[in-house]
C-alpha positions as CSV (number, residue, x, y, z in Angstrom):
1,M,-10.1,-22.4,-29.8
2,T,-8.7,-21.6,-26.5
3,E,-10.1,-18.9,-24.2
4,P,-8.1,-15.7,-23.8
5,F,-6.1,-15.3,-20.6
6,L,-7.8,-12.7,-18.5
7,L,-5.8,-10.8,-15.9
8,P,-7.3,-10.8,-12.4
9,R,-9.1,-7.6,-11.5
10,L,-7.7,-5.8,-8.4
11,A,-9.0,-3.1,-6.2
12,L,-6.1,-1.2,-4.6
13,I,-7.1,0.7,-1.5
14,R,-4.8,2.9,0.5
15,H,-5.6,3.0,4.2
16,M,-7.5,5.9,5.6
17,P,-5.5,8.8,7.1
18,A,-3.4,7.7,10.0
19,A,-3.6,9.2,13.5
20,V,-0.3,10.9,13.5
21,A,0.9,14.5,13.7
22,P,1.6,16.2,10.3
23,G,5.2,16.0,9.2
24,V,6.1,12.8,11.1
25,C,7.9,10.0,9.3
26,Y,6.0,6.8,9.5
27,G,6.1,3.5,7.6
28,R,6.2,0.6,10.0
29,L,4.8,2.5,13.0
30,D,1.6,0.6,13.8
31,L,-0.8,3.6,13.9
32,A,-4.6,3.7,14.2
33,V,-6.8,5.6,11.7
34,R,-7.9,9.1,12.5
35,D,-11.3,9.1,14.2
36,D,-12.6,11.9,12.1
37,V,-12.6,10.0,8.7
38,D,-15.4,8.1,7.1
39,P,-14.7,5.1,4.9
40,A,-18.2,5.2,3.3
41,L,-16.9,6.2,-0.1
42,V,-14.4,3.4,-0.1
43,L,-17.1,0.8,0.7
44,E,-19.4,2.4,-1.9
45,A,-16.7,2.2,-4.6
46,L,-16.3,-1.6,-3.9
47,Q,-20.0,-2.4,-4.4
48,G,-20.3,-5.0,-7.1
49,F,-16.5,-5.6,-7.4
50,P,-16.0,-9.3,-8.1
51,A,-13.3,-10.1,-5.5
52,K,-12.5,-13.6,-4.5
53,R,-9.9,-12.5,-1.9
54,L,-9.2,-9.6,0.5
55,L,-5.6,-9.1,1.3
56,C,-4.1,-6.5,3.6
57,S,-1.0,-5.2,5.3
58,P,-0.8,-6.5,8.9
59,A,-0.5,-2.8,10.0
60,R,-3.4,-1.7,12.2
61,R,-4.4,1.2,9.9
62,C,-4.9,-1.3,7.0
63,R,-6.5,-4.1,9.1
64,E,-9.1,-1.6,10.4
65,L,-10.3,-0.8,6.9
66,A,-10.0,-4.4,5.8
67,E,-12.4,-5.4,8.7
68,L,-14.9,-2.9,7.4
69,V,-14.6,-4.4,4.0
70,T,-15.1,-7.9,5.5
71,A,-18.3,-6.7,7.2
72,A,-19.6,-5.4,3.9
73,T,-18.7,-8.5,1.9
74,D,-18.4,-12.3,2.2
75,L,-14.6,-12.1,2.1
76,V,-12.2,-13.0,4.9
77,S,-9.3,-10.7,5.4
78,E,-5.8,-12.2,4.9
79,A,-2.8,-10.3,6.2
80,D,0.4,-10.4,4.1
81,K,3.6,-8.9,5.4
82,R,4.8,-8.1,1.8
83,L,2.2,-5.3,1.8
84,L,3.8,-3.5,4.7
85,E,5.0,0.1,4.1
86,L,8.7,0.8,3.6
87,D,10.7,0.4,6.8
88,F,12.2,3.8,7.6
89,G,14.3,2.4,10.5
90,A,15.7,5.0,12.8
91,W,13.6,7.7,11.1
92,E,10.3,6.1,12.2
93,G,8.3,8.5,14.4
94,M,10.7,11.4,13.8
95,P,9.6,14.7,12.3
96,W,10.8,14.8,8.7
97,D,12.5,18.1,9.4
98,A,14.6,16.4,12.1
99,V,16.0,13.9,9.6
100,P,19.5,15.1,8.6
101,R,19.3,16.9,5.3
102,A,22.3,15.1,3.8
103,A,20.5,11.7,4.5
104,L,17.4,12.9,2.7
105,D,19.5,14.1,-0.2
106,D,21.2,10.7,-0.4
107,W,17.8,9.0,-0.4
108,A,16.5,11.3,-3.1
109,A,19.6,10.6,-5.2
110,D,19.3,6.8,-4.9
111,P,15.8,5.7,-3.7
112,W,16.6,2.1,-4.9
113,G,19.8,1.7,-3.1
114,F,19.6,4.0,-0.1
115,A,18.1,2.7,3.2
116,P,17.6,4.8,6.3
117,P,19.6,3.5,9.3
118,G,18.1,0.2,10.3
119,G,15.5,0.4,7.5
120,E,15.1,-1.0,4.0
121,S,15.9,0.3,0.6
122,G,13.5,0.9,-2.3
123,A,14.9,-2.2,-4.0
124,E,13.9,-4.3,-1.0
125,L,10.4,-2.8,-1.1
126,V,10.1,-3.5,-4.8
127,A,11.3,-7.1,-4.4
128,R,8.6,-7.8,-1.8
129,V,5.9,-6.3,-3.9
130,R,7.1,-8.1,-7.0
131,A,6.9,-11.4,-5.1
132,F,3.4,-10.6,-4.0
133,H,2.4,-9.5,-7.6
134,A,3.7,-12.8,-9.0
135,E,1.2,-14.8,-6.9
136,M,-1.9,-12.7,-7.8
137,N,-4.0,-15.0,-9.9
138,E,-7.5,-14.1,-8.9
139,S,-9.6,-11.0,-8.4
140,A,-8.9,-9.4,-5.1
141,I,-9.2,-6.3,-2.9
142,I,-5.9,-5.2,-1.5
143,V,-5.7,-2.8,1.4
144,A,-2.2,-1.4,1.9
145,H,0.1,1.6,2.1
146,G,1.2,4.2,-0.4
147,G,4.6,2.7,-1.2
148,P,3.6,-0.9,-1.9
149,L,0.5,0.2,-3.8
150,K,2.5,2.6,-6.0
151,V,4.9,-0.3,-6.9
152,L,2.0,-2.7,-7.5
153,R,0.2,-0.3,-9.7
154,C,3.3,0.2,-11.9
155,L,3.7,-3.6,-12.2
156,L,0.0,-4.0,-13.1
157,E,0.3,-1.2,-15.8
158,G,3.6,-2.5,-17.1
159,R,5.4,0.7,-16.3
160,A,8.8,1.3,-14.7
161,V,8.6,1.7,-11.0
162,D,9.2,5.3,-9.9
163,L,9.8,5.3,-6.2
164,L,9.7,9.1,-6.0
165,A,6.3,9.4,-7.7
166,P,3.4,10.4,-5.5
167,A,1.3,7.6,-4.0
168,Q,-2.4,7.4,-4.3
169,P,-4.2,9.4,-1.6
170,P,-5.3,7.9,1.7
171,G,-8.8,6.4,1.6
172,S,-8.7,6.1,-2.2
173,V,-9.5,3.1,-4.5
174,W,-7.9,2.3,-7.8
175,F,-9.2,-0.6,-10.0
176,S,-7.1,-2.7,-12.4
177,P,-8.1,-3.0,-15.1
178,P,-10.1,0.2,-14.7
179,K,-13.7,-0.5,-13.6
């Protein structure tokens, strides 16, 4: 009799809130974490989680949290560019209300095909995350951004990817399969 195939357990962690003014578009901007947030609840949630790897986006706000996880575990953090947030191109650093309304409407009408000027489309984001997901074969902690984590969670749950659905909140942890 063969043993059943077990899917790896994953802990998906969204970075802590970024040090950026409210209402500013950011994806690839390399922002620090706000200095008034405490990651203690994230670290507490991970206690006893059987991770073999710790993967993170190379963005500073993810690396900072991954370094704290490293200090609390025996894991070494590995950066993976496929976990970067959507590239908003020319919109990066702009207040959302300064982005032309027609462009926002175009994005909302076609989140898979539309790309901000100089940025990437939703389809490109999904393709990167699918490639990452296809290589996940052992339990891991993943520290990343709202967009990639939203896509990854849909893939893990076998659901269609909804690029306009809300992302998990900053500083939150989601376990797959549920803890």
